[in-house]
C-alpha positions in Angstrom: 0.0 0.0 0.0 1.1 3.6 -0.6 1.7 5.9 2.3 -1.1 8.1 1.0 -3.7 5.4 1.8 -3.3 2.8 4.5 -5.0 -0.6 4.9 -5.4 -2.4 8.2 -7.6 -5.2 9.4 -9.5 -5.4 12.7 -11.9 -8.3 13.7 -12.8 -9.1 10.1 -13.1 -5.4 9.1 -10.7 -3.7 6.7 -10.0 -0.1 7.7 -8.8 2.1 4.8 -7.6 5.5 5.7 -6.9 8.5 3.4 -3.6 9.6 4.8 -2.8 13.2 3.7 -3.9 15.1 6.8 -1.7 18.1 6.0 -3.8 18.5 2.8 -7.1 17.5 4.4 -6.8 14.2 2.5 -7.3 16.0 -0.9 -7.4 13.6 -3.8 -4.2 13.6 -5.8 -2.7 10.9 -7.9 -1.1 9.2 -4.9 -4.4 9.0 -3.0 -6.4 7.8 -6.0 -3.8 5.1 -6.8 -3.9 4.1 -3.2 -7.7 3.9 -3.2 -7.7 1.7 -6.3 -5.2 -0.6 -4.6 -7.1 -0.7 -1.3 -10.5 -1.5 -3.0 -9.0 -4.4 -5.0 -7.1 -5.6 -1.9 -10.4 -5.6 0.1 -12.2 -7.4 -2.6 -9.6 -10.2 -2.5 -9.2 -10.3 1.3 -11.1 -13.3 2.5 -10.4 -12.3 6.1 -12.3 -9.0 5.7 -16.1 -9.0 5.3 -16.7 -5.3 5.6 -14.6 -2.2 4.8 -14.6 1.1 6.6 -13.3 4.1 4.7 -12.2 7.2 6.7 -9.7 10.0 6.8 -6.6 10.8 8.9 -6.7 13.9 11.0 -9.7 16.1 11.3 -11.0 15.8 7.6 -12.5 13.0 5.6 -11.6 14.4 2.2 -11.6 18.0 1.0 -12.1 17.0 -2.6 -9.8 17.1 -5.6 -6.3 18.5 -5.1 -6.9 21.7 -7.2 -3.2 22.7 -7.0 -2.4 19.5 -8.9 -5.3 19.8 -11.3 -4.2 23.2 -12.5 -1.0 21.6 -13.9 -3.0 19.1 -16.0 -4.2 19.6 -19.5 -7.3 18.0 -21.0 -9.5 15.2 -20.0 -6.9 12.6 -21.1 -4.6 13.8 -18.4 -7.1 13.5 -15.6 -6.5 10.7 -13.1 -9.2 7.9 -13.0 -11.4 8.1 -9.9 -12.4 4.7 -8.5 -16.2 4.6 -8.2 -17.8 1.6 -6.5 -20.5 0.0 -8.7 -19.2 1.8 -11.8 -15.5 1.0 -12.5 -14.8 -1.0 -9.3 -17.1 -3.8 -8.3 -16.9 -5.1 -4.7 -19.5 -7.6 -3.5 -18.9 -6.9 0.2 -20.2 -3.8 2.0 -18.3 -0.5 2.4 -19.0 2.0 5.1 -17.9 5.6 4.9 -16.9 7.0 8.3 -16.9 10.7 7.7 -14.7 12.3 10.4 -14.7 15.9 9.1 -15.2 17.8 5.8 -16.4 15.8 2.8 -16.3 18.3 0.0 -16.4 17.8 -3.8 -14.7 14.5 -4.6 -14.7 13.7 -0.9 -18.5 13.9 -0.8 -18.5 11.6 -3.9 -16.5 9.0 -2.0 -19.0 9.1 0.8 -21.9 8.8 -1.7 -20.5 5.7 -3.4 -20.2 3.7 -0.1 -23.1 1.4 0.9 -23.5 3.0 4.3 -22.4 6.3 5.8 -21.8 7.3 9.5 -20.5 10.7 10.5 -18.9 12.6 13.3 -21.1 15.4 14.6 -18.5 17.9 13.3 -18.7 16.4 9.7 -19.7 18.7 6.8 -20.8 17.7 3.3 -20.7 19.9 0.2 -21.0 19.7 -3.6 -18.3 22.3 -4.0 -17.8 22.0 -7.8 -19.8 25.2 -8.8 -17.4 27.3 -6.6 -14.4 26.3 -8.7 -16.0 25.7 -12.1 -15.7 21.9 -12.0 -18.1 19.2 -13.2 -20.6 17.4 -11.0 -20.8 14.2 -13.0 -19.6 12.2 -10.0 -22.6 13.4 -8.0 -25.2 11.7 -10.2 -25.7 8.9 -7.6 -26.8 11.6 -5.1 -30.0 12.3 -7.0 -31.9 9.1 -6.2 -30.9 9.5 -2.6 -32.4 12.9 -1.6 -35.3 15.2 -2.6 -34.7 17.1 -5.8 -34.9 20.6 -4.2 -32.3 19.6 -1.6 -30.1 18.4 -4.4 -30.6 21.6 -6.3 -29.6 23.7 -3.3 -26.5 21.6 -2.7 -25.5 21.9 -6.4 -26.3 25.6 -7.0 -25.1 27.1 -3.7 -22.0 24.9 -3.1 -22.7 25.6 0.6 -22.0 22.7 3.1 -24.6 21.0 5.3 -23.8 19.6 8.7 -24.0 16.0 9.9 -27.4 16.5 11.5 -28.9 17.8 8.3 -27.3 15.0 6.3 -28.8 12.5 8.7 -32.2 14.2 8.4 -32.3 13.9 4.6 -31.1 10.3 4.6 -27.5 10.7 3.4 -26.1 9.6 6.8 -27.2 6.5 8.7 -25.9 7.5 12.1 -24.1 10.4 13.7 -21.6 10.0 16.5 -19.6 12.4 18.7 -16.2 12.9 16.9 -14.3 10.9 19.5 -16.7 7.9 19.1 -16.9 7.8 15.4 -14.2 5.1 14.8 -15.7 2.8 17.4 -19.2 3.5 16.2 -18.2 2.6 12.6 -16.4 -0.5 13.7 -19.3 -1.6 15.8 -21.6 -1.4 12.8 -19.1 -3.2 10.7 -18.7 -6.0 13.2 -22.4 -6.6 13.3 -22.5 -6.9 9.5 -19.4 -9.0 9.5 -21.1 -11.4 11.9 -24.1 -12.0 9.6 -24.4 -14.6 6.9 -22.0 -13.3 4.1 -24.1 -14.6 1.2 -27.2 -12.9 2.6 -25.3 -9.7 3.2 -23.9 -9.6 -0.3 -27.2 -10.5 -1.9 -28.9 -7.7 0.0 -26.2 -5.2 -1.1 -26.8 -6.4 -4.8 -30.5 -6.1 -4.5 -30.4 -2.5 -3.1 -27.7 -1.5 -5.6 -29.9 -2.8 -8.5 -32.7 -0.5 -7.4 -30.4 2.5 -7.2 -27.9 2.0 -9.9 -30.3 1.9 -12.8 -31.5 5.4 -12.3 -28.0 6.6 -11.3 -26.4 5.3 -14.5 -29.0 7.1 -16.6 -28.4 10.2 -14.7 -24.7 9.9 -15.1 -25.1 9.6 -18.8 -27.1 12.8 -18.9 -24.6 14.5 -16.6 -21.7 13.5 -18.9 -23.5 15.2 -21.8 -24.5 18.4 -20.0 -21.2 18.9 -18.3 -19.0 18.2 -21.3 -18.8 21.9 -22.3 -18.2 22.8 -18.7 -15.2 20.5 -18.5 -13.8 22.0 -21.8 -14.3 25.6 -20.7 -11.8 28.3 -19.8 -13.7 28.6 -16.5 -12.9 25.0 -15.6 -9.2 26.0 -15.8 -9.7 29.3 -14.0 -11.2 27.7 -10.9 -8.1 25.6 -9.9 -5.8 28.5 -10.9 -7.7 30.9 -8.6 -7.7 28.3 -5.8 -3.9 27.8 -6.1 -3.3 31.5 -6.2 -5.6 32.2 -3.2 -8.0 34.6 -5.0 -11.6 34.7 -6.1 -12.2 33.2 -9.6 -12.8 35.5 -12.5 -15.6 33.8 -14.4 -16.1 34.6 -18.1 -18.8 32.0 -18.9 -16.6 30.6 -21.6 
């Protein structure tokens, strides 16, 4: 495993930790490569029945590393994001343990997991509009929550807290920050103690109900966001972030 993502096993539970606390666990190539490796390792690990995904330090994941993104060219240079149920298929359940901010791509990571628990200090945001990025990865969010809540998240780019996320069904349980790890592990141990074939079949059944609409929505999102991805504004957002200034949007 890379140092950017760690893998450990406790009582039949794989604990995968994003390990860039100095950068609020932002997604750079090292983290994405580590996530690919961790997911494949978990899938092949017969001694782990459930996986918990969390972040080191006081953040879950602040999203894409915009400082790195500004150095990249077109779509062909963008690193591949592992997305459960789309380009990575794992039969066993995965729990997101959101210990702090989950913004942008970090929120997408929480969305792709089968279950989500959060610390009371956690915050969730679809931050892409703030920096001119695409929201294709958030397509799975749309079947999960009411349309007007989704619209508010997408258009304002403002975060919601763990209590609100729990209220709208994004989060299964909220724990005090100091109890999040044990709370996530306790849930994972309960699942790991159940009949594995039943657990995996249940996951597949729920995924079938959700993934059909999500795939259709993703196809639409790819189409409507294609000009956004190719725009000058999409390059201006990461530049402005790296330079510590407000973006200067041109709408081109």
